[in-house]
N, CA, C and O atoms as a Tripos MOL2 file, in Angstrom:
@<TRIPOS>MOLECULE
protein
  260   259    65     0     0
PROTEIN
NO_CHARGES

@<TRIPOS>ATOM
      1 N         -11.5050   -4.9810   -9.7060 N.3       1 MET1
      2 CA        -10.1160   -4.7520  -10.0250 C.3       1 MET1
      3 C          -9.6920   -3.3470   -9.6050 C.2       1 MET1
      4 O          -8.5620   -3.1470   -9.1610 O.2       1 MET1
      5 N         -10.5810   -2.3880   -9.7400 N.am      2 ILE2
      6 CA        -10.2460   -1.0140   -9.3710 C.3       2 ILE2
      7 C         -10.0010   -0.9100   -7.8720 C.2       2 ILE2
      8 O          -9.1110   -0.1800   -7.4350 O.2       2 ILE2
      9 N         -10.7860   -1.6380   -7.0860 N.am      3 VAL3
     10 CA        -10.6240   -1.5950   -5.6300 C.3       3 VAL3
     11 C          -9.2650   -2.1530   -5.2360 C.2       3 VAL3
     12 O          -8.5770   -1.5710   -4.3970 O.2       3 VAL3
     13 N          -8.8730   -3.2680   -5.8300 N.am      4 ILE4
     14 CA         -7.5800   -3.8760   -5.5230 C.3       4 ILE4
     15 C          -6.4540   -2.9210   -5.9010 C.2       4 ILE4
     16 O          -5.4900   -2.7780   -5.1490 O.2       4 ILE4
     17 N          -6.5600   -2.2730   -7.0430 N.am      5 GLN5
     18 CA         -5.5410   -1.3170   -7.4700 C.3       5 GLN5
     19 C          -5.4760   -0.1390   -6.5030 C.2       5 GLN5
     20 O          -4.3840    0.3440   -6.2010 O.2       5 GLN5
     21 N          -6.6110    0.3290   -6.0170 N.am      6 ALA6
     22 CA         -6.6290    1.4350   -5.0530 C.3       6 ALA6
     23 C          -5.9450    1.0310   -3.7530 C.2       6 ALA6
     24 O          -5.2160    1.8280   -3.1640 O.2       6 ALA6
     25 N          -6.1740   -0.1990   -3.3010 N.am      7 VAL7
     26 CA         -5.5230   -0.6840   -2.0830 C.3       7 VAL7
     27 C          -4.0170   -0.7800   -2.2970 C.2       7 VAL7
     28 O          -3.2390   -0.4040   -1.4200 O.2       7 VAL7
     29 N          -3.6050   -1.2770   -3.4510 N.am      8 ARG8
     30 CA         -2.1680   -1.3730   -3.7470 C.3       8 ARG8
     31 C          -1.5170    0.0060   -3.7740 C.2       8 ARG8
     32 O          -0.4170    0.1780   -3.2500 O.2       8 ARG8
     33 N          -2.1790    0.9850   -4.3760 N.am      9 LEU9
     34 CA         -1.6260    2.3400   -4.4260 C.3       9 LEU9
     35 C          -1.5640    2.9760   -3.0410 C.2       9 LEU9
     36 O          -0.6130    3.6930   -2.7290 O.2       9 LEU9
     37 N          -2.5720    2.7180   -2.2100 N.am     10 ALA10
     38 CA         -2.5570    3.2420   -0.8410 C.3      10 ALA10
     39 C          -1.4030    2.6390   -0.0540 C.2      10 ALA10
     40 O          -0.7400    3.3400    0.7100 O.2      10 ALA10
     41 N          -1.1580    1.3450   -0.2330 N.am     11 TYR11
     42 CA         -0.0370    0.6970    0.4590 C.3      11 TYR11
     43 C           1.2960    1.2590   -0.0370 C.2      11 TYR11
     44 O           2.1970    1.5100    0.7630 O.2      11 TYR11
     45 N           1.4240    1.4570   -1.3370 N.am     12 LEU12
     46 CA          2.6480    2.0240   -1.8980 C.3      12 LEU12
     47 C           2.9030    3.4200   -1.3390 C.2      12 LEU12
     48 O           4.0370    3.7520   -0.9920 O.2      12 LEU12
     49 N           1.8630    4.2340   -1.2490 N.am     13 ALA13
     50 CA          2.0000    5.5820   -0.6890 C.3      13 ALA13
     51 C           2.4050    5.5190    0.7790 C.2      13 ALA13
     52 O           3.2490    6.2980    1.2220 O.2      13 ALA13
     53 N           1.8080    4.5950    1.5410 N.am     14 ALA14
     54 CA          2.1540    4.4550    2.9580 C.3      14 ALA14
     55 C           3.5970    3.9960    3.1220 C.2      14 ALA14
     56 O           4.2890    4.4330    4.0420 O.2      14 ALA14
     57 N           4.0510    3.1230    2.2400 N.am     15 THR15
     58 CA          5.4350    2.6470    2.2860 C.3      15 THR15
     59 C           6.4070    3.7830    1.9950 C.2      15 THR15
     60 O           7.4180    3.9300    2.6810 O.2      15 THR15
     61 N           6.1060    4.5730    0.9950 N.am     16 ARG16
     62 CA          6.9870    5.7000    0.6500 C.3      16 ARG16
     63 C           7.0090    6.7460    1.7620 C.2      16 ARG16
     64 O           8.0660    7.2930    2.0750 O.2      16 ARG16
     65 N           5.8530    7.0260    2.3580 N.am     17 LEU17
     66 CA          5.7960    7.9850    3.4600 C.3      17 LEU17
     67 C           6.6160    7.4870    4.6440 C.2      17 LEU17
     68 O           7.3530    8.2570    5.2600 O.2      17 LEU17
     69 N           6.4910    6.2090    4.9620 N.am     18 ALA18
     70 CA          7.2560    5.6370    6.0710 C.3      18 ALA18
     71 C           8.7530    5.7450    5.7990 C.2      18 ALA18
     72 O           9.5260    6.0380    6.7120 O.2      18 ALA18
     73 N           9.1670    5.5140    4.5650 N.am     19 PHE19
     74 CA         10.5820    5.6220    4.2100 C.3      19 PHE19
     75 C          11.0830    7.0500    4.4050 C.2      19 PHE19
     76 O          12.1460    7.2640    4.9870 O.2      19 PHE19
     77 N          10.3210    8.0200    3.9210 N.am     20 VAL20
     78 CA         10.7220    9.4290    4.0250 C.3      20 VAL20
     79 C          10.7920    9.8760    5.4780 C.2      20 VAL20
     80 O          11.6800   10.6420    5.8550 O.2      20 VAL20
     81 N           9.8540    9.3970    6.2950 N.am     21 GLU21
     82 CA          9.8210    9.7810    7.7050 C.3      21 GLU21
     83 C          10.7530    8.9360    8.5730 C.2      21 GLU21
     84 O          10.8690    9.1790    9.7740 O.2      21 GLU21
     85 N          11.4140    7.9520    7.9780 N.am     22 GLY22
     86 CA         12.3390    7.1200    8.7300 C.3      22 GLY22
     87 C          11.6610    6.0980    9.6290 C.2      22 GLY22
     88 O          12.2650    5.6220   10.5910 O.2      22 GLY22
     89 N          10.4370    5.7640    9.3330 N.am     23 ARG23
     90 CA          9.7030    4.7660   10.1200 C.3      23 ARG23
     91 C           9.7770    3.4120    9.4180 C.2      23 ARG23
     92 O          10.1140    3.3430    8.2360 O.2      23 ARG23
     93 N           9.4630    2.3320   10.1410 N.am     24 PRO24
     94 CA          9.4500    1.0160    9.4860 C.3      24 PRO24
     95 C           8.3020    0.9130    8.4770 C.2      24 PRO24
     96 O           7.2850    1.5990    8.5840 O.2      24 PRO24
     97 N           8.5010    0.0460    7.5110 N.am     25 GLU25
     98 CA          7.4900   -0.1710    6.4770 C.3      25 GLU25
     99 C           6.2070   -0.7310    7.0990 C.2      25 GLU25
    100 O           6.2780   -1.5690    7.9970 O.2      25 GLU25
    101 N           5.0330   -0.2780    6.6330 N.am     26 PRO26
    102 CA          3.7740   -0.8050    7.1830 C.3      26 PRO26
    103 C           3.6110   -2.2900    6.8520 C.2      26 PRO26
    104 O           4.1240   -2.7790    5.8450 O.2      26 PRO26
    105 N           2.8940   -2.9840    7.7130 N.am     27 ASP27
    106 CA          2.6590   -4.4160    7.5280 C.3      27 ASP27
    107 C           1.5290   -4.6270    6.5150 C.2      27 ASP27
    108 O           0.4050   -4.1940    6.7660 O.2      27 ASP27
    109 N           1.7960   -5.2800    5.3820 N.am     28 PRO28
    110 CA          0.7330   -5.4990    4.3960 C.3      28 PRO28
    111 C          -0.3890   -6.3890    4.9170 C.2      28 PRO28
    112 O          -1.5050   -6.3370    4.3990 O.2      28 PRO28
    113 N          -0.1130   -7.2010    5.9290 N.am     29 ASN29
    114 CA         -1.1590   -8.0550    6.5010 C.3      29 ASN29
    115 C          -2.1970   -7.2540    7.2770 C.2      29 ASN29
    116 O          -3.2510   -7.7850    7.6260 O.2      29 ASN29
    117 N          -1.9140   -5.9880    7.5500 N.am     30 ALA30
    118 CA         -2.8670   -5.1430    8.2600 C.3      30 ALA30
    119 C          -4.0320   -4.7290    7.3580 C.2      30 ALA30
    120 O          -5.0690   -4.2840    7.8500 O.2      30 ALA30
    121 N          -3.8670   -4.8710    6.0520 N.am     31 ILE31
    122 CA         -4.9180   -4.5090    5.1030 C.3      31 ILE31
    123 C          -5.8230   -5.7200    4.9050 C.2      31 ILE31
    124 O          -5.3770   -6.7620    4.4240 O.2      31 ILE31
    125 N          -7.0800   -5.5830    5.2720 N.am     32 HIS32
    126 CA         -8.0480   -6.6740    5.1250 C.3      32 HIS32
    127 C          -9.0810   -6.2210    4.0980 C.2      32 HIS32
    128 O         -10.0810   -5.5920    4.4440 O.2      32 HIS32
    129 N          -8.8290   -6.5440    2.8420 N.am     33 VAL33
    130 CA         -9.6480   -6.0500    1.7340 C.3      33 VAL33
    131 C         -11.1050   -6.4860    1.8720 C.2      33 VAL33
    132 O         -12.0110   -5.6920    1.6160 O.2      33 VAL33
    133 N         -11.3420   -7.7240    2.2680 N.am     34 GLU34
    134 CA        -12.7270   -8.1920    2.3820 C.3      34 GLU34
    135 C         -13.4900   -7.4060    3.4390 C.2      34 GLU34
    136 O         -14.6910   -7.1820    3.2910 O.2      34 GLU34
    137 N         -12.8120   -6.9830    4.5010 N.am     35 ALA35
    138 CA        -13.4720   -6.1630    5.5180 C.3      35 ALA35
    139 C         -13.7890   -4.7700    4.9680 C.2      35 ALA35
    140 O         -14.7630   -4.1430    5.3830 O.2      35 ALA35
    141 N         -12.9720   -4.2910    4.0410 N.am     36 LEU36
    142 CA        -13.1920   -2.9650    3.4650 C.3      36 LEU36
    143 C         -14.3270   -2.9510    2.4460 C.2      36 LEU36
    144 O         -15.1470   -2.0330    2.4410 O.2      36 LEU36
    145 N         -14.3760   -3.9590    1.5890 N.am     37 VAL37
    146 CA        -15.3350   -3.9300    0.4850 C.3      37 VAL37
    147 C         -16.3370   -5.0720    0.4940 C.2      37 VAL37
    148 O         -17.2660   -5.0750   -0.3140 O.2      37 VAL37
    149 N         -16.1770   -6.0300    1.3750 N.am     38 GLY38
    150 CA        -17.0740   -7.1850    1.4020 C.3      38 GLY38
    151 C         -16.5970   -8.2650    0.4560 C.2      38 GLY38
    152 O         -15.5500   -8.1430   -0.1790 O.2      38 GLY38
    153 N         -17.3770   -9.3170    0.3750 N.am     39 SER39
    154 CA        -17.0140  -10.4380   -0.4850 C.3      39 SER39
    155 C         -17.2020  -10.0450   -1.9470 C.2      39 SER39
    156 O         -18.2180   -9.4570   -2.3190 O.2      39 SER39
    157 N         -16.2280  -10.3720   -2.7510 N.am     40 LEU40
    158 CA        -16.3110  -10.0690   -4.1760 C.3      40 LEU40
    159 C         -16.7380  -11.2900   -4.9820 C.2      40 LEU40
    160 O         -16.7710  -11.2420   -6.2120 O.2      40 LEU40
    161 N         -17.0680  -12.3900   -4.2910 N.am     41 LEU41
    162 CA        -17.4080  -13.6200   -4.9900 C.3      41 LEU41
    163 C         -18.8680  -13.6980   -5.4070 C.2      41 LEU41
    164 O         -19.1920  -14.3810   -6.3790 O.2      41 LEU41
    165 N         -19.7530  -13.0170   -4.6960 N.am     42 SER42
    166 CA        -21.1660  -13.0800   -5.0650 C.3      42 SER42
    167 C         -21.8800  -11.8170   -4.6140 C.2      42 SER42
    168 O         -21.4500  -11.1400   -3.6800 O.2      42 SER42
    169 N         -22.9600  -11.5190   -5.2850 N.am     43 GLU43
    170 CA        -23.7660  -10.3640   -4.9240 C.3      43 GLU43
    171 C         -24.8070  -10.7810   -3.8950 C.2      43 GLU43
    172 O         -25.2930  -11.9120   -3.9130 O.2      43 GLU43
    173 N         -25.1470   -9.8570   -2.9950 N.am     44 LEU44
    174 CA        -26.1710  -10.1690   -2.0100 C.3      44 LEU44
    175 C         -27.5440  -10.2610   -2.6520 C.2      44 LEU44
    176 O         -28.3530  -11.1170   -2.2930 O.2      44 LEU44
    177 N         -27.8000   -9.3800   -3.5970 N.am     45 THR45
    178 CA        -29.0670   -9.4300   -4.3250 C.3      45 THR45
    179 C         -28.7440   -9.5100   -5.8090 C.2      45 THR45
    180 O         -28.0350   -8.6600   -6.3480 O.2      45 THR45
    181 N         -29.2560  -10.5100   -6.4440 N.am     46 ASP46
    182 CA        -29.0050  -10.7170   -7.8640 C.3      46 ASP46
    183 C         -30.3200  -10.5640   -8.6190 C.2      46 ASP46
    184 O         -31.1480  -11.4740   -8.5930 O.2      46 ASP46
    185 N         -30.5300   -9.4290   -9.2920 N.am     47 PRO47
    186 CA        -31.8090   -9.1740   -9.9520 C.3      47 PRO47
    187 C         -32.1150  -10.1490  -11.0920 C.2      47 PRO47
    188 O         -33.2760  -10.3110  -11.4660 O.2      47 PRO47
    189 N         -31.0940  -10.7930  -11.6430 N.am     48 THR48
    190 CA        -31.3370  -11.7080  -12.7560 C.3      48 THR48
    191 C         -31.5460  -13.1440  -12.3040 C.2      48 THR48
    192 O         -31.8230  -14.0120  -13.1310 O.2      48 THR48
    193 N         -31.4200  -13.4130  -11.0160 N.am     49 GLY49
    194 CA        -31.6030  -14.7720  -10.5140 C.3      49 GLY49
    195 C         -30.3370  -15.5980  -10.6520 C.2      49 GLY49
    196 O         -29.3040  -15.0920  -11.0900 O.2      49 GLY49
    197 N         -30.4160  -16.8740  -10.2760 N.am     50 PRO50
    198 CA        -29.2270  -17.7300  -10.3460 C.3      50 PRO50
    199 C         -28.8110  -17.9970  -11.7890 C.2      50 PRO50
    200 O         -29.6370  -17.9930  -12.7020 O.2      50 PRO50
    201 N         -27.5300  -18.2270  -11.9700 N.am     51 THR51
    202 CA        -26.9920  -18.5420  -13.2920 C.3      51 THR51
    203 C         -26.2680  -19.8740  -13.2330 C.2      51 THR51
    204 O         -26.1140  -20.4600  -12.1610 O.2      51 THR51
    205 N         -25.8280  -20.3460  -14.3780 N.am     52 ASP52
    206 CA        -25.1270  -21.6270  -14.4090 C.3      52 ASP52
    207 C         -23.7330  -21.5420  -13.7920 C.2      52 ASP52
    208 O         -23.1190  -22.5780  -13.5350 O.2      52 ASP52
    209 N         -23.2150  -20.3350  -13.5480 N.am     53 THR53
    210 CA        -21.8990  -20.1980  -12.9210 C.3      53 THR53
    211 C         -21.9900  -20.0830  -11.4060 C.2      53 THR53
    212 O         -20.9570  -20.1210  -10.7370 O.2      53 THR53
    213 N         -23.1860  -19.9440  -10.8410 N.am     54 ASP54
    214 CA        -23.3230  -19.7990   -9.3940 C.3      54 ASP54
    215 C         -22.6710  -20.9340   -8.6040 C.2      54 ASP54
    216 O         -22.0410  -20.6500   -7.5850 O.2      54 ASP54
    217 N         -22.7830  -22.2110   -9.0140 N.am     55 PRO55
    218 CA        -22.1250  -23.2700   -8.2430 C.3      55 PRO55
    219 C         -20.6070  -23.1040   -8.1740 C.2      55 PRO55
    220 O         -19.9890  -23.5630   -7.2140 O.2      55 PRO55
    221 N         -19.9950  -22.4640   -9.1620 N.am     56 MET56
    222 CA        -18.5500  -22.2610   -9.1430 C.3      56 MET56
    223 C         -18.1460  -21.2280   -8.1050 C.2      56 MET56
    224 O         -16.9880  -21.1970   -7.6880 O.2      56 MET56
    225 N         -19.0700  -20.3870   -7.6810 N.am     57 LEU57
    226 CA        -18.7640  -19.3220   -6.7450 C.3      57 LEU57
    227 C         -18.9770  -19.7280   -5.2990 C.2      57 LEU57
    228 O         -18.6280  -18.9700   -4.3940 O.2      57 LEU57
    229 N         -19.5350  -20.8960   -5.0570 N.am     58 ARG58
    230 CA        -19.8040  -21.3400   -3.6950 C.3      58 ARG58
    231 C         -18.5350  -21.8800   -3.0580 C.2      58 ARG58
    232 O         -17.6720  -22.4390   -3.7350 O.2      58 ARG58
    233 N         -18.4340  -21.7060   -1.7470 N.am     59 SER59
    234 CA        -17.2940  -22.2490   -1.0180 C.3      59 SER59
    235 C         -17.5460  -23.7130   -0.6910 C.2      59 SER59
    236 O         -18.6590  -24.2070   -0.8700 O.2      59 SER59
    237 N         -16.5250  -24.4070   -0.2150 N.am     60 ASP60
    238 CA        -16.6620  -25.8100    0.1770 C.3      60 ASP60
    239 C         -17.6630  -25.9670    1.3080 C.2      60 ASP60
    240 O         -18.3730  -26.9710    1.3690 O.2      60 ASP60
    241 N         -17.7320  -24.9850    2.2100 N.am     61 GLU61
    242 CA        -18.6750  -25.0460    3.3280 C.3      61 GLU61
    243 C         -20.1140  -25.0140    2.8240 C.2      61 GLU61
    244 O         -20.9720  -25.7100    3.3640 O.2      61 GLU61
    245 N         -20.3860  -24.2160    1.7970 N.am     62 ASP62
    246 CA        -21.7330  -24.1360    1.2340 C.3      62 ASP62
    247 C         -22.1490  -25.4670    0.6150 C.2      62 ASP62
    248 O         -23.3190  -25.8450    0.6790 O.2      62 ASP62
    249 N         -21.2040  -26.1690    0.0230 N.am     63 LEU63
    250 CA        -21.5150  -27.4220   -0.6470 C.3      63 LEU63
    251 C         -21.8090  -28.5460    0.3420 C.2      63 LEU63
    252 O         -22.5500  -29.4760    0.0220 O.2      63 LEU63
    253 N         -21.2290  -28.4650    1.5510 N.am     64 GLU64
    254 CA        -21.4360  -29.5020    2.5570 C.3      64 GLU64
    255 C         -22.8140  -29.4310    3.1880 C.2      64 GLU64
    256 O         -23.3350  -30.4550    3.6290 O.2      64 GLU64
    257 N         -23.4160  -28.2610    3.2450 N.am     65 SER65
    258 CA        -24.7130  -28.1210    3.9180 C.3      65 SER65
    259 C         -25.8790  -28.4480    3.0280 C.2      65 SER65
    260 O         -27.0290  -28.3720    3.4630 O.2      65 SER65
@<TRIPOS>BOND
     1     1     2 1
     2     2     3 1
     3     3     4 2
     4     3     5 am
     5     5     6 1
     6     6     7 1
     7     7     8 2
     8     7     9 am
     9     9    10 1
    10    10    11 1
    11    11    12 2
    12    11    13 am
    13    13    14 1
    14    14    15 1
    15    15    16 2
    16    15    17 am
    17    17    18 1
    18    18    19 1
    19    19    20 2
    20    19    21 am
    21    21    22 1
    22    22    23 1
    23    23    24 2
    24    23    25 am
    25    25    26 1
    26    26    27 1
    27    27    28 2
    28    27    29 am
    29    29    30 1
    30    30    31 1
    31    31    32 2
    32    31    33 am
    33    33    34 1
    34    34    35 1
    35    35    36 2
    36    35    37 am
    37    37    38 1
    38    38    39 1
    39    39    40 2
    40    39    41 am
    41    41    42 1
    42    42    43 1
    43    43    44 2
    44    43    45 am
    45    45    46 1
    46    46    47 1
    47    47    48 2
    48    47    49 am
    49    49    50 1
    50    50    51 1
    51    51    52 2
    52    51    53 am
    53    53    54 1
    54    54    55 1
    55    55    56 2
    56    55    57 am
    57    57    58 1
    58    58    59 1
    59    59    60 2
    60    59    61 am
    61    61    62 1
    62    62    63 1
    63    63    64 2
    64    63    65 am
    65    65    66 1
    66    66    67 1
    67    67    68 2
    68    67    69 am
    69    69    70 1
    70    70    71 1
    71    71    72 2
    72    71    73 am
    73    73    74 1
    74    74    75 1
    75    75    76 2
    76    75    77 am
    77    77    78 1
    78    78    79 1
    79    79    80 2
    80    79    81 am
    81    81    82 1
    82    82    83 1
    83    83    84 2
    84    83    85 am
    85    85    86 1
    86    86    87 1
    87    87    88 2
    88    87    89 am
    89    89    90 1
    90    90    91 1
    91    91    92 2
    92    91    93 am
    93    93    94 1
    94    94    95 1
    95    95    96 2
    96    95    97 am
    97    97    98 1
    98    98    99 1
    99    99   100 2
   100    99   101 am
   101   101   102 1
   102   102   103 1
   103   103   104 2
   104   103   105 am
   105   105   106 1
   106   106   107 1
   107   107   108 2
   108   107   109 am
   109   109   110 1
   110   110   111 1
   111   111   112 2
   112   111   113 am
   113   113   114 1
   114   114   115 1
   115   115   116 2
   116   115   117 am
   117   117   118 1
   118   118   119 1
   119   119   120 2
   120   119   121 am
   121   121   122 1
   122   122   123 1
   123   123   124 2
   124   123   125 am
   125   125   126 1
   126   126   127 1
   127   127   128 2
   128   127   129 am
   129   129   130 1
   130   130   131 1
   131   131   132 2
   132   131   133 am
   133   133   134 1
   134   134   135 1
   135   135   136 2
   136   135   137 am
   137   137   138 1
   138   138   139 1
   139   139   140 2
   140   139   141 am
   141   141   142 1
   142   142   143 1
   143   143   144 2
   144   143   145 am
   145   145   146 1
   146   146   147 1
   147   147   148 2
   148   147   149 am
   149   149   150 1
   150   150   151 1
   151   151   152 2
   152   151   153 am
   153   153   154 1
   154   154   155 1
   155   155   156 2
   156   155   157 am
   157   157   158 1
   158   158   159 1
   159   159   160 2
   160   159   161 am
   161   161   162 1
   162   162   163 1
   163   163   164 2
   164   163   165 am
   165   165   166 1
   166   166   167 1
   167   167   168 2
   168   167   169 am
   169   169   170 1
   170   170   171 1
   171   171   172 2
   172   171   173 am
   173   173   174 1
   174   174   175 1
   175   175   176 2
   176   175   177 am
   177   177   178 1
   178   178   179 1
   179   179   180 2
   180   179   181 am
   181   181   182 1
   182   182   183 1
   183   183   184 2
   184   183   185 am
   185   185   186 1
   186   186   187 1
   187   187   188 2
   188   187   189 am
   189   189   190 1
   190   190   191 1
   191   191   192 2
   192   191   193 am
   193   193   194 1
   194   194   195 1
   195   195   196 2
   196   195   197 am
   197   197   198 1
   198   198   199 1
   199   199   200 2
   200   199   201 am
   201   201   202 1
   202   202   203 1
   203   203   204 2
   204   203   205 am
   205   205   206 1
   206   206   207 1
   207   207   208 2
   208   207   209 am
   209   209   210 1
   210   210   211 1
   211   211   212 2
   212   211   213 am
   213   213   214 1
   214   214   215 1
   215   215   216 2
   216   215   217 am
   217   217   218 1
   218   218   219 1
   219   219   220 2
   220   219   221 am
   221   221   222 1
   222   222   223 1
   223   223   224 2
   224   223   225 am
   225   225   226 1
   226   226   227 1
   227   227   228 2
   228   227   229 am
   229   229   230 1
   230   230   231 1
   231   231   232 2
   232   231   233 am
   233   233   234 1
   234   234   235 1
   235   235   236 2
   236   235   237 am
   237   237   238 1
   238   238   239 1
   239   239   240 2
   240   239   241 am
   241   241   242 1
   242   242   243 1
   243   243   244 2
   244   243   245 am
   245   245   246 1
   246   246   247 1
   247   247   248 2
   248   247   249 am
   249   249   250 1
   250   250   251 1
   251   251   252 2
   252   251   253 am
   253   253   254 1
   254   254   255 1
   255   255   256 2
   256   255   257 am
   257   257   258 1
   258   258   259 1
   259   259   260 2
@<TRIPOS>SUBSTRUCTURE
     1 MET1         2 RESIDUE 1 A MET
     2 ILE2         6 RESIDUE 1 A ILE
     3 VAL3        10 RESIDUE 1 A VAL
     4 ILE4        14 RESIDUE 1 A ILE
     5 GLN5        18 RESIDUE 1 A GLN
     6 ALA6        22 RESIDUE 1 A ALA
     7 VAL7        26 RESIDUE 1 A VAL
     8 ARG8        30 RESIDUE 1 A ARG
     9 LEU9        34 RESIDUE 1 A LEU
    10 ALA10       38 RESIDUE 1 A ALA
    11 TYR11       42 RESIDUE 1 A TYR
    12 LEU12       46 RESIDUE 1 A LEU
    13 ALA13       50 RESIDUE 1 A ALA
    14 ALA14       54 RESIDUE 1 A ALA
    15 THR15       58 RESIDUE 1 A THR
    16 ARG16       62 RESIDUE 1 A ARG
    17 LEU17       66 RESIDUE 1 A LEU
    18 ALA18       70 RESIDUE 1 A ALA
    19 PHE19       74 RESIDUE 1 A PHE
    20 VAL20       78 RESIDUE 1 A VAL
    21 GLU21       82 RESIDUE 1 A GLU
    22 GLY22       86 RESIDUE 1 A GLY
    23 ARG23       90 RESIDUE 1 A ARG
    24 PRO24       94 RESIDUE 1 A PRO
    25 GLU25       98 RESIDUE 1 A GLU
    26 PRO26      102 RESIDUE 1 A PRO
    27 ASP27      106 RESIDUE 1 A ASP
    28 PRO28      110 RESIDUE 1 A PRO
    29 ASN29      114 RESIDUE 1 A ASN
    30 ALA30      118 RESIDUE 1 A ALA
    31 ILE31      122 RESIDUE 1 A ILE
    32 HIS32      126 RESIDUE 1 A HIS
    33 VAL33      130 RESIDUE 1 A VAL
    34 GLU34      134 RESIDUE 1 A GLU
    35 ALA35      138 RESIDUE 1 A ALA
    36 LEU36      142 RESIDUE 1 A LEU
    37 VAL37      146 RESIDUE 1 A VAL
    38 GLY38      150 RESIDUE 1 A GLY
    39 SER39      154 RESIDUE 1 A SER
    40 LEU40      158 RESIDUE 1 A LEU
    41 LEU41      162 RESIDUE 1 A LEU
    42 SER42      166 RESIDUE 1 A SER
    43 GLU43      170 RESIDUE 1 A GLU
    44 LEU44      174 RESIDUE 1 A LEU
    45 THR45      178 RESIDUE 1 A THR
    46 ASP46      182 RESIDUE 1 A ASP
    47 PRO47      186 RESIDUE 1 A PRO
    48 THR48      190 RESIDUE 1 A THR
    49 GLY49      194 RESIDUE 1 A GLY
    50 PRO50      198 RESIDUE 1 A PRO
    51 THR51      202 RESIDUE 1 A THR
    52 ASP52      206 RESIDUE 1 A ASP
    53 THR53      210 RESIDUE 1 A THR
    54 ASP54      214 RESIDUE 1 A ASP
    55 PRO55      218 RESIDUE 1 A PRO
    56 MET56      222 RESIDUE 1 A MET
    57 LEU57      226 RESIDUE 1 A LEU
    58 ARG58      230 RESIDUE 1 A ARG
    59 SER59      234 RESIDUE 1 A SER
    60 ASP60      238 RESIDUE 1 A ASP
    61 GLU61      242 RESIDUE 1 A GLU
    62 ASP62      246 RESIDUE 1 A ASP
    63 LEU63      250 RESIDUE 1 A LEU
    64 GLU64      254 RESIDUE 1 A GLU
    65 SER65      258 RESIDUE 1 A SER
């Protein structure tokens, strides 16, 4: 949640700066959060092992294989 809030604040600051400088507003689609922080759905290494909620975190592609 903190990462998402930081991205939102950075976008807000960029929007305000663009307004003050008379430039167009930045494109929010240019921010790719997953590229910045990685997937937030699962950990790469889980020291406690699998849990009963792990199946809920899998994508449809994982379930097909």
